[in-house]
Backbone as numpy.savetxt, mean C-alpha at the origin, in Angstrom:
# Nx Ny Nz CAx CAy CAz Cx Cy Cz
-9.83 -48.11 54.57 -10.63 -46.95 54.57 -9.77 -45.69 54.57
-8.69 -45.71 55.36 -7.79 -44.55 55.39 -7.21 -44.28 54.01
-6.90 -45.32 53.31 -6.32 -45.16 51.98 -7.32 -44.48 51.05
-8.58 -44.86 51.17 -9.62 -44.26 50.35 -9.77 -42.78 50.67
-9.75 -42.41 51.90 -9.88 -41.01 52.32 -8.66 -40.22 51.82
-7.49 -40.79 51.93 -6.26 -40.10 51.47 -6.34 -39.87 49.96
-6.85 -40.88 49.24 -6.96 -40.75 47.79 -7.99 -39.67 47.43
-9.11 -39.63 48.16 -10.12 -38.61 47.90 -9.58 -37.22 48.18
-8.88 -37.06 49.27 -8.30 -35.75 49.61 -7.25 -35.34 48.58
-6.48 -36.28 48.12 -5.46 -35.98 47.11 -6.11 -35.56 45.80
-7.21 -36.23 45.44 -7.92 -35.90 44.20 -8.56 -34.52 44.30
-9.09 -34.17 45.47 -9.73 -32.86 45.65 -8.70 -31.74 45.65
-7.51 -32.02 46.02 -6.48 -31.00 46.09 -5.89 -30.65 44.73
-6.15 -31.47 43.74 -5.59 -31.20 42.40 -6.29 -30.01 41.77
-5.56 -29.25 41.00 -6.11 -28.12 40.25 -6.70 -28.68 38.96
-8.01 -28.53 38.80 -8.66 -29.08 37.62 -8.77 -28.06 36.49
-8.22 -26.87 36.67 -8.28 -25.87 35.60 -7.31 -26.26 34.49
-7.65 -25.91 33.26 -6.76 -26.29 32.14 -5.43 -25.55 32.23
-4.44 -26.16 31.63 -3.10 -25.56 31.63 -3.15 -24.22 30.88
-2.37 -23.23 31.30 -2.39 -21.95 30.60 -1.91 -22.11 29.16
-2.59 -21.40 28.26 -2.26 -21.46 26.85 -1.25 -20.37 26.50
-0.33 -20.67 25.60 0.62 -19.62 25.19 -0.13 -18.55 24.39
0.38 -17.32 24.37 -0.30 -16.27 23.61 -0.31 -16.62 22.12
-1.33 -16.16 21.39 -1.39 -16.48 19.97 -0.21 -15.87 19.22
0.23 -16.57 18.21 1.36 -16.09 17.41 0.86 -15.01 16.46
1.49 -13.86 16.51 1.11 -12.76 15.63 1.75 -12.96 14.27
0.98 -12.80 13.18 1.59 -12.96 11.86 2.58 -11.82 11.60
3.62 -12.15 10.86 4.62 -11.13 10.52 4.02 -10.19 9.49
4.30 -8.89 9.61 3.77 -7.97 8.62 4.39 -8.24 7.26
3.58 -8.05 6.22 4.08 -8.26 4.87 5.05 -7.14 4.53
6.12 -7.46 3.82 7.00 -6.37 3.38 6.28 -5.51 2.37
6.68 -4.26 2.29 6.05 -3.35 1.34 6.24 -3.88 -0.07
5.16 -3.87 -0.81 5.25 -4.36 -2.18 5.84 -3.27 -3.06
6.66 -3.66 -4.03 7.23 -2.65 -4.91 6.15 -1.99 -5.74
6.42 -0.78 -6.20 5.46 -0.07 -7.04 5.18 -0.90 -8.29
3.97 -0.80 -8.76 3.54 -1.56 -9.93 4.22 -0.98 -11.17
5.07 -1.75 -11.85 5.75 -1.23 -13.03 4.80 -0.98 -14.19
3.60 -1.53 -14.12 2.62 -1.34 -15.18 1.57 -0.29 -14.84
1.82 0.53 -13.83 0.79 1.48 -13.39 0.44 2.49 -14.48
1.37 2.81 -15.36 1.06 3.80 -16.39 0.10 3.29 -17.44
-0.14 1.98 -17.46 -1.07 1.43 -18.44 -2.47 1.23 -17.86
-2.68 1.67 -16.63 -3.98 1.54 -15.98 -4.66 2.91 -15.97
-5.72 3.09 -16.75 -6.32 4.42 -16.88 -6.94 4.96 -15.59
-7.32 4.10 -14.68 -7.96 4.57 -13.45 -7.00 4.56 -12.26
-5.74 4.26 -12.48 -4.77 4.19 -11.40 -4.05 5.51 -11.18
-3.20 5.54 -10.20 -2.36 6.70 -9.91 -0.99 6.17 -9.54
0.00 6.46 -10.37 1.36 5.98 -10.14 2.06 6.84 -9.09
2.77 6.22 -8.16 3.50 7.00 -7.17 4.74 7.64 -7.81
5.11 8.80 -7.29 6.34 9.46 -7.73 7.52 8.73 -7.08
8.72 8.88 -7.62 9.89 8.27 -6.99 10.07 8.79 -5.55
10.69 7.99 -4.72 10.92 8.37 -3.32 11.65 9.71 -3.26
11.18 10.59 -2.41 11.80 11.89 -2.21 11.33 12.96 -3.18
10.54 12.60 -4.17 10.03 13.58 -5.13 8.92 14.38 -4.46
9.08 15.71 -4.34 8.05 16.50 -3.66 6.70 16.47 -4.38
6.68 16.15 -5.65 5.40 16.09 -6.38 4.61 14.84 -6.02
5.23 13.91 -5.32 4.53 12.72 -4.87 3.45 13.01 -3.85
3.44 14.23 -3.30 2.40 14.60 -2.33 1.05 14.82 -3.00
1.06 14.98 -4.32 -0.18 15.20 -5.07 -0.77 13.85 -5.48
-2.05 13.70 -5.21 -2.72 12.43 -5.50 -3.87 12.60 -6.48
-3.89 13.71 -7.19 -4.90 13.92 -8.22 -4.37 14.93 -9.23
-4.97 14.96 -10.40 -4.50 15.81 -11.49 -4.60 17.29 -11.13
-5.70 17.71 -10.52 -5.90 19.13 -10.21 -4.79 19.68 -9.31
-4.46 18.98 -8.24 -3.42 19.49 -7.33 -2.04 19.43 -7.98
-1.82 18.44 -8.83 -0.55 18.33 -9.54 -0.39 19.49 -10.52
-1.43 19.79 -11.27 -1.39 20.91 -12.23 -1.18 22.25 -11.52
-1.72 22.39 -10.33 -1.61 23.64 -9.59 -0.19 23.91 -9.10
0.65 22.90 -9.06 2.03 23.04 -8.60 2.93 23.16 -9.83
3.51 24.34 -10.04 4.32 24.62 -11.23 5.57 23.74 -11.32
6.01 23.16 -10.21 7.20 22.30 -10.23 6.91 20.93 -10.82
5.62 20.61 -10.98 5.23 19.24 -11.29 4.65 19.09 -12.69
4.76 17.86 -13.18 4.17 17.49 -14.46 3.46 16.17 -14.33
2.68 15.84 -15.35 1.91 14.61 -15.32 2.72 13.41 -15.79
2.36 12.26 -15.30 2.92 11.00 -15.79 1.94 10.51 -16.85
2.46 10.25 -18.03 1.63 9.92 -19.18 1.06 8.51 -19.11
-0.17 8.38 -19.54 -0.83 7.09 -19.70 -0.21 6.39 -20.90
0.14 5.12 -20.74 0.78 4.37 -21.83 -0.05 3.19 -22.30
-1.26 3.09 -21.79 -2.11 1.97 -22.15 -2.75 2.15 -23.52
-3.62 1.22 -23.85 -4.28 1.24 -25.15 -5.32 2.36 -25.22
-5.45 2.92 -26.42 -6.40 3.98 -26.66 -6.88 3.88 -28.10
-8.13 4.30 -28.33 -8.66 4.27 -29.70 -7.96 5.30 -30.58
-7.53 6.40 -29.98 -6.82 7.45 -30.72 -5.48 7.67 -30.04
-4.55 8.27 -30.76 -3.24 8.56 -30.17 -3.40 9.58 -29.04
-2.75 9.32 -27.93 -2.83 10.24 -26.80 -2.02 11.50 -27.09
-2.56 12.62 -26.66 -1.88 13.91 -26.80 -1.64 14.46 -25.40
-0.49 15.10 -25.23 -0.12 15.63 -23.92 0.33 17.08 -24.07
0.07 17.89 -23.06 0.52 19.27 -23.10 2.01 19.33 -22.75
2.56 20.53 -22.69 4.00 20.68 -22.48 4.48 20.22 -21.09
3.56 20.02 -20.16 3.93 19.52 -18.83 3.58 18.04 -18.65
3.13 17.38 -19.70 2.86 15.95 -19.64 1.46 15.56 -19.21
0.55 16.53 -19.12 -0.82 16.22 -18.76 -1.60 15.83 -20.02
-2.33 14.74 -19.92 -3.09 14.25 -21.06 -4.23 15.19 -21.42
-4.38 15.45 -22.73 -5.50 16.27 -23.19 -6.65 15.40 -23.66
-6.37 14.19 -24.10 -7.43 13.28 -24.52 -7.24 11.87 -23.93
-6.31 11.73 -23.03 -6.04 10.48 -22.32 -5.81 10.82 -20.85
-5.96 9.86 -19.97 -5.78 10.16 -18.54 -4.33 10.46 -18.18
-4.17 11.27 -17.15 -2.87 11.48 -16.53 -2.86 10.54 -15.33
-1.79 9.75 -15.17 -1.80 8.68 -14.17 -0.81 8.88 -13.03
-0.30 10.09 -12.86 0.62 10.34 -11.76 1.16 11.75 -11.82
1.97 12.09 -10.85 2.56 13.42 -10.74 4.04 13.28 -10.40
4.88 14.00 -11.12 6.32 13.88 -10.95 6.97 15.24 -11.17
8.11 15.46 -10.54 8.83 16.73 -10.74 9.29 16.86 -12.17
9.17 18.07 -12.70 9.64 18.34 -14.05 11.15 18.39 -14.05
11.76 17.85 -15.10 13.22 17.86 -15.22 13.67 19.30 -15.50
14.69 19.71 -14.82 15.27 21.04 -15.03 16.34 20.92 -16.09
16.31 21.79 -17.06 17.36 21.77 -18.08 18.54 22.60 -17.60
19.79 22.15 -17.84 20.96 22.87 -17.32 21.19 24.18 -18.01
């Protein structure tokens, strides 16, 4: 009988809670994807300016045109007619797909 009581007391003294679980593993962030080399052929896209180019702050044609330092990135995709561009590279009959600093002539 004593053995039975000892076994019951020992069983009651055990912790019946589940073992602690380790924290969930956080997925590693994806590395930044490189700029799409085909962005100029997408009429509804907007190509990023090269790193450090101040004209990269513009994300639409209107703000890019308003900045005299900047010119448009020409659309190179398919078109029913030949694309025409003004002297700063903004499309007159085709979309402008980005904003970039104008090259300074020496």
